[in-house]
N, C-alpha and C positions, 0 to 999 in steps of 0.2 A: 718574587718571580714575575716576570712580565710575559703573559701569553697573548697579549692583545694582537688581534689580526691574524693569528695562526690558524691553520687548518688542523682538524683532528681526523686523520685518514688511517693511521695504523699505529699500533702500540710502539713499534720499534723507532718511530720518529721522535720519541721523547726519552729524556734521561730518567734514571731511577728517582732522582730528587723531584723532578717535575711530576712524575706519576704519584709519588707519595703526597705531594702538595695537592694534586687533584683529589685524592682520596680524603685528605684532611678537609678540603673545601666542601666535599660532598657530605661529610659528617656534620659540618657546621650548618649546611642547608637542611639536613635532616632534623637537627635540633630546632631550627627556626620553624620548620613545617609542623613538627610534633607539638611545639608550644604555641602554635597559632600566631606567630609573629609575622607581621606584614614585611615582605621583602620584594616589593615591586620596584626593583632598581632601575628598570628600563621602560618607563611608560611611553617613551617616544620611539621605540624600536619595533620592527616587524621582522618575522622570519618566515621562510618558505620551507615546508617539509615535503620532499618529493619521493613518492613511493611507487616504484615499478614492481616491487613485491609487497603485498599487503602484510600487515602485522597488527597484533593487539597491543603487546607491551611496548614496542618501539614507538608506535604512533601515540598511544596514550601518554607515554613518558615524555615525549617531546612536546606534546600539546599542553599538558598540565604544567610541566616545567616552564614552558614559555609564558603561560598565563600567570603563574606564580611570580615570575620575574617582571610582570607588567607588560609583556609584549603582545602584539597582535600576531596570530598564527594562521597561515594559509596552508591547507592540505591539498596537495596535488597527487592524484592517483593516475594510473595509465590513461584513463579517459579524460583527465583534466589538464593534460600537458601534451605539447607536440614534440617534446624532447626526443631526438633520435628518429622521429618520423618525418614531420615537415620541417623541423628545425634542428640544426646540428647541436651537439653538446656545447661547442664553443659559443655559439650564438645564444643558446639558452642561458649559459652562465653569465654572459655579458649583459643580457636583458635583466635577469633576476637580480644581479648584484647592483643594478641601477635602482631597483625598487625596494629590495630587502636588505636587512643588516646582517643576515646569516642564512645559509642554505644547508638543509640536511638532505642526504640522498640515501635511499635504501633500494638496492636492486641487484644487478648482475655483476659484470666484470669489474675488477678493481680499476681498470683503465678508465672507466666512465667517471668515477668519483675523482680520480686523479686529474682528468681533463677538466671537470667542473672547477676544481681548485686552481688549476693552471690559468683558466680564463676568467675566473671570478675575482672581483675586487673586495669581496667580503669573506669571512671565514666559512669554510665548507666542512661539514661534519659527516662522517661515515656511519650511517645507521645499519649497514650490513652490505657486504658484497660477497661474491662467491669465494673470495680468498680470505677475507678478514671480517671480524665482528668486534671492533675495539670497545664500543660502549658496553657490550655484554661482558667483556673481560674485566672492565673497570668495576662493574656492579658485582661480579663474582668475587673479586678480591676484596672489595669492601665488605661483603657478607662473610667471607672466611675470616678476615681480620676482626670483625665484630665478634664472631663466635669464639675464636681462640685468643684474642687479645694481641696477636702479633702475626707476622707473615714469615719472616726469615727463618729458615730451617725446617719449615713444614714440607710435607710431600703431598702433591696433588696428582692423581691418576685420572686420565681421560680414557674411558673404556668404550670401544665401538669403532665407528668410522673416524679414525684418527687423522685423516687427511682433510677434514672439513674446515670451514671457516672458523667455527668456535674453537676447535682444537688448535688451530694455527695461532689465534690470538691469545689463548691460554698459555701456550708454550712460550710465546714472546713475553707475556706478563710475568710468568713464573721466572724466566731468566732475569728479567729486570728487578724483581722483588726478592731474589734470593731463595725462591721456593723450588725444591726438587720436583721435576715434572717427569711423569711416566706416561707415554702413549702406548696403550695396550689394545691391540685389535688385529684383525686378519692382515696377513702380509700384503694382500691385494689392495688394502685400504690404508697403507702406512703413510705417514706425513711425507711431503715432498723433500727431496734432497736440498732444495733451495731454502725452505724455512728452517730445516735442521741446521744448515750451514750458517744461516743468519743468526740463530739463537744460541748455538753452542758457545761461541766466544764470549757472548754477553753473560751466559750462565757461569762460565769459568771465572770471569771477572768478579762476579757477585757471590762466589763460593757455593754454587749449587750445581746440580747435574740435570742432564736431559737423557732419558733412556727410552729406547723404542723396543717393544717386545710384542710377541703374539701369545705369550704364556701368562695366563692369569695367576698362576702360582707365584710369580715374581712380585705380586702385590702383597702377598700375605704378611701381616704383621708390621707393615711399614708405611701404610697410607693413612694420611690424616683426613683427606677429602677425596671422594670418588665422584666423578662427573660423567654423565652420558648425554646423548642427544638422540633425537628420533632417527630411525633407520630409513624412513621414507620422506625425503625432504620435499619442499614445495616444488612442483613441476617434475618430480621424478617420473621417469617413463614406466608406466604400469607393466610393460612387458618385462621389465627388469626387477620387479618386486620380488619374485620368487628367488632369483639369484642373490639379491641383497639380503633377504631374510635368512637364507641358508648360510651365507657368509657370517652374519652377525648374531645368529641365535646363540652360539656358544658364549657370547659376550654380554648377555643379558645381566643387568644388575639386579640380583635377587638376594634374599636374606641369607642364603647359603654362602654367597660371596661376601656379604657384609660381615658375617660372623667370622670369616677368616682374616679380616682386617683388624684394626684396633677397636676396642670397645668404644672409643671416642670418635671413630670415623664418622664424618657427616656425608650426606648425599646432596649433590647439586644437579640441576638440570635447567637449561635455558628456556624450556617450554616453547610450544605446547608439547605434551607428553601423551603417549599411547600406553597408559598403565591400566586401562579398563576398556569397556565396550561402549562408553558414553559419547563417542564421536562417530560420524559417518564413515571416515576412513578406517577406523578401528573395526567397525562392523563389516566393512568390505573385506578387510584382511582376514577377519575371523571366518567369514563365509568361504573365502578362497583357500586359506592356508591353515585354518583351525586354531589360530592363536588368539587367546583372550587378553594377553599382555605382550608387549614387545620389548622395547629397550630397558624397561624397568618394571618390576612387579608392583602391583598395588600395595602389597605389604610394605615394601621399602618406601614407596612414594608417600604413603600416609603415616609412616612411622615417626617417632620423635627424633630420629636421626636425619630426617629430611628437612632441609632449610630452603626449599625451593621458593616459598612465598616471601620470605625475607629477601631473597635474591631478586625476585620479580619487582618488589617494591623499590629496591635499591637502584634499579634501572633509572627511575625518575630522579633520584638524588644525584647520581653520578652524571647523568645527562645535564642536569641543571648546573652542576659544577663546571662541566666542559663549556657550556654556552656562556655562563657568567665570565669565566676566565678569559675566553677568547674575544668577548665583546666589551670588556670593561677597560676603560682608559684610566690609568692611575691619576692623571692630571685633572680628571673630571670629579675626583673625590671632593 
């Protein structure tokens, strides 16, 4: 398959075969990394990673993946770029693509990364927008496949704020991979009609289902992997914390819920997670609302059923695969 020069903006842009190929490529790079084999394939390439929203896993994954592939990496945070302030998105894209061989963007509206891709002459990779988180979904499905040995026919449930960017990309990835997807959360935070309409025909084609519910009982005995995300996202208005917490408290992933699923059900989370009081935000929430745990209990997070750190590591391997595939010219072999 030839991915050279393509952008990586959303899961639905790719066929099932292409996504499987990405996962297979990520597994190969993981083997190379684990065995200590040199794979500096691009010693003469450079990439820019543009972060309007800060991150631990996404930044580290792109940086280390870039270095492992032999590339130079420039990190631009909101103080290090004039994009959208003194310089338009279009002009920024045209400048960066004259200097760099690839551009990563992590920030806000999907339209920003779409515009970067439109005006750029090099591949653009979506590190996260308000609507999509495709590199996360790739890593999640790599992790699930590693654990179960296959994907097709499994059932993945996302519990909590089912309209968020991670849930959107997981729904799309499930539809593509033949995995049954259940979005379980309050009616006020249900997925958009647009993403449901885009994913359902794909799911039908691949022999799986998409279900939307606010009833946790519908997960009992049928879920292979349960996934959640933080209730208070970056930049969340503090005035709305109480309202969101009240909406989402019934959807906490705790051991009572896990025990109603399958004995083999695993737990996933994109991180960071508020499963204890070891962060400033968690302490603030505890002081204001009396909660010592939020979207997942520490008991579940630290249990043998939790595969969140395998998942975090796989961000690097899948990102490396995306960058390699979109930068590699077959004729250069």
